[in-house]
Phi, psi and omega in degrees: 000317179296320179297323179296316179296319180296322178295318180295319179298315180298320181295317180295318179298321178297317179297315180299315181299317180295318179296321179295318178300315180297317181298313180298318180299316180293316181294322177295321178298316179295319181296322181293327177288326183278322186243037180290175185284340179282163182228165177253124179255120181264129179249124180260155173307137184097340175267166183263124175293320180299319178293324178295321177296316180299323183276350182280160175255156179305133181095350180287163175244133175255126178249114184262116181292154179302139180157184182251124181238121178264095185211159173204173182048054173273107187269119179257101184247021176210160182290112182223157170247119182245116186232129175275155178293327181207127179299331182281323191247359175259098192248125176246117190247128180273000174067023178069003182239349186297134172280334174194146176268301175252123173250111185260114179236022175230149178280163175059054177245142174236133173238123191214144168062047175224165169249131178243133186209156167065071167262180178295122184271004176300121184298337179283335180284329181049048187282117181268157169292318178228125172247123179251113193238116169058046181219179177225161171069033178263137181235117174255111190229136176051048179249133174265128182234129183211151176053056178228164176288316179224138179289283178234127179251125172255114184236114182054038184233145188228160173052043176243173188216135169247113189223140173057032180263162173241113184242111187238149165054049174270131183294327180254299181198160178283311177232137189229111180249126182206169176054059174061050172267114190231157173059036175262161181237129174241107192221138170072022182262154167258117184241104192222149173060035178254163173295308173231135179292296177234128180247116174258103199275348182206160183282354176276346177269101187215177183060027173270148184240127183229110183210161181060027173264153176251114179260115187227123169057036171270148176300319170221129182291316182221140171230120184234136179251034177110182183087152181264113178228164190234132183245020169209165182250026181076183179255137011264003183301315175094185185247240185238167170261128179240118185292345180267000179273123184245024178289178183246162177236091178245344186239174179214177177098167185298330177258005181051048180230011177260151182293142176103141180283155178222009181085004178240133182294149187288338180238148177292162180229115179053244182277351192261119180281334184227065181295144181274149182289320189234157177294165188248151172230133179262131178249120181265121186235127180259125177226120177053039177081003178249140181261128177242148179244120173255133182251132180245121173251110190213159178264014178231167179257138175276135170268337180194159171208154180206159178237134179244111182290331183297315179257012175053048188232141171254125182251129179240121179264122185273138180287164179277074179257151179273076180234130181289319182234126178260127180236141182211145174233120185246126175259123184237121178297135178293336177286354180253295177233144180206167173224157180295329177212164186296331182283353183275349176291150176231133176237122180249148171250117179269110176221233175295321177231162175280114185242130177283136183249136176283152182211162171254124181246132173224165183207160167233195185293333187255331190222159169250140181239119181245124179243130180214155179237134182235148177239141175055058184239026184306121178074015184273172176240132180258133179244122178251120189245129175255172176262339183225133174249126177234137353280144181275334179236136172283161182301313180300320180294319179297319180297316178299318179301315181295319178299317179298314179298321178298317180297318179299315181298320179298317179299313179298322180295317180295319178298318181294321180294319182296317181291326181282000000 
């Protein structure tokens, strides 16, 4: 009996010790993210972004408050994260004379949530809003670019990304890859009203991947001078939306020979094996401090959208458009929302009554793709319901939970010791 009690005490102590170790590890991890050696530099209207960049240290983050900044030739020569308060209201203007607004000559740089506008439109100057030169690991994300000669130029640069941007009214091109720029990704952008959407200027710039972009009203969507590049992400992820593609969507599957539509056109278009039927919208969703991107390819406009973690639901509010049939294809990251099997998803249409909607579900290792067609849904709300939300607990909450459990076990252990 004594040996049994001693064994139980030892076991409880081991559990307590392990829980304390896990708690400390999580709390230290959170503290290191909060109180790390890097700092956040805030730039206010009237201050100089270029001076803030010069004064920052590698690894710092610059937060640019909403406002109008008249600047150009901002040279980023160290690894920095530059984020605007609002992509719509944080405006950096080159004054129609800028040869470049951001010149990135350091690797591992991020530029996010700003509007860049008005470089020199002289075609011989080829003045870009962002020039990325001889570096790797640069990410230009959720940036609006307008009225420039070139949107983003990748020059002798590799493994970088242009994502979720809006590039309008470029005199030469929206994205410009040249001088052996390889293995870059251009994804989720709207590229519209440009002379050329994407210009691949030489055959040494290759192995670049361009998918889930919407090409609208460009004089030429793509101009390529050789090299092997890719304009789709395979099936079921798909390729790009091209406003000049007039093919039909009657089939589905990797060979597009199965009955039923899937939001992908039945025939390839130019370089794209799996062109999308409708343009795309990116929805940025924050859960437990992590940002997830859900992509909607639809023939309607959203007036609003929201996410409810309690019921694991994404709500899409449909605009009052005069469309007989509403079609949508939603890409959902499995690290965000998931179900044990494709048939476990539920899609509801909120109108006069709650109506369950049929859908076609396909998946790959990273995402689930749900395609559905609705009739007579003017002004309605669509609810997409999963069975699992990940992550369900943030790190600080998990750490507190473990500490509480540890305390409870200690109390029980003391009571048991006292009674024995």
